[in-house]
VOGU-629978 format. One record per residue (C-alpha): residue number from 0; residue in one letter; chain; x, y, z. Coordinates in steps of 0.2 Angstrom, whole numbers, padded with zeros to 4 digits. Layout:
   num   residu   chaine       u       v       w
   NUM        A        A       X       Y       Z
...
//
This chain:
   num   residu   chaine       u       v       w
     0        M        A   -0012   -0076   -0040
     1        K        A   -0014   -0061   -0029
     2        R        A   -0019   -0045   -0037
     3        Y        A   -0012   -0032   -0026
     4        C        A    0006   -0031   -0018
     5        I        A    0004   -0021   -0001
     6        H        A    0019   -0011    0004
     7        P        A    0017   -0005    0022
     8        G        A    0029    0008    0029
     9        F        A    0033    0025    0034
    10        V        A    0028    0041    0025
    11        V        A    0030    0059    0029
    12        S        A    0013    0068    0028
    13        E        A    0011    0082    0016
    14        N        A   -0003    0089    0027
    15        D        A    0006    0090    0044
    16        G        A    0024    0085    0040
    17        D        A    0024    0071    0053
    18        R        A    0031    0054    0050
    19        H        A    0017    0040    0050
    20        H        A    0018    0021    0049
    21        I        A    0004    0014    0038
    22        S        A    0002   -0004    0042
    23        Y        A   -0003   -0018    0030
    24        P        A   -0021   -0019    0036
    25        K        A   -0023    0000    0036
    26        L        A   -0017    0001    0018
    27        I        A   -0030   -0012    0013
    28        E        A   -0043   -0002    0021
    29        L        A   -0038    0015    0014
    30        Y        A   -0037    0008   -0004
    31        G        A   -0053   -0002   -0001
    32        V        A   -0047   -0018   -0009
    33        D        A   -0052   -0036   -0004
    34        P        A   -0039   -0043    0008
    35        K        A   -0041   -0060   -0001
    36        D        A   -0033   -0051   -0016
    37        C        A   -0018   -0045   -0007
    38        A        A   -0001   -0051   -0002
    39        Q        A    0012   -0041    0008
    40        Y        A    0028   -0036    0000
    41        R        A    0043   -0045    0006
    42        A        A    0059   -0040   -0003
    43        Q        A    0068   -0057   -0001
    44        S        A    0054   -0068   -0007
    45        M        A    0042   -0058   -0018
    46        T        A    0042   -0055   -0036
    47        H        A    0030   -0044   -0045
    48        M        A    0020   -0053   -0058
    49        G        A    0008   -0040   -0064
    50        E        A    0002   -0035   -0047
    51        I        A   -0003   -0018   -0043
    52        C        A    0008   -0010   -0029
    53        L        A   -0001   -0001   -0015
    54        R        A    0010    0011   -0004
    55        P        A    0007    0024    0009
    56        S        A    0003    0041    0001
    57        R        A    0011    0057    0006
    58        T        A   -0005    0067    0001
    59        G        A   -0017    0056    0010
    60        R        A   -0027    0052   -0006
    61        Y        A   -0030    0034   -0008
    62        G        A   -0039    0024   -0022
    63        L        A   -0034    0013   -0036
    64        Q        A   -0032    0028   -0047
    65        N        A   -0018    0033   -0036
    66        A        A   -0009    0016   -0036
    67        R        A    0008    0015   -0043
//
């Protein structure tokens, strides 16, 4: 079973107010997790079974302590 569910997408930055797209590989890099432990969120086919959701951050702070 995968440990992290990656939610790529757009976020409005708190720092510059611009809208940015954060991709699946970029989120894995920013959070510093092993890609083998990740699955991409797909609304139609994915159910969360104890996975940690990793999403783009408005603040630009990344780390598992900031995961929701």
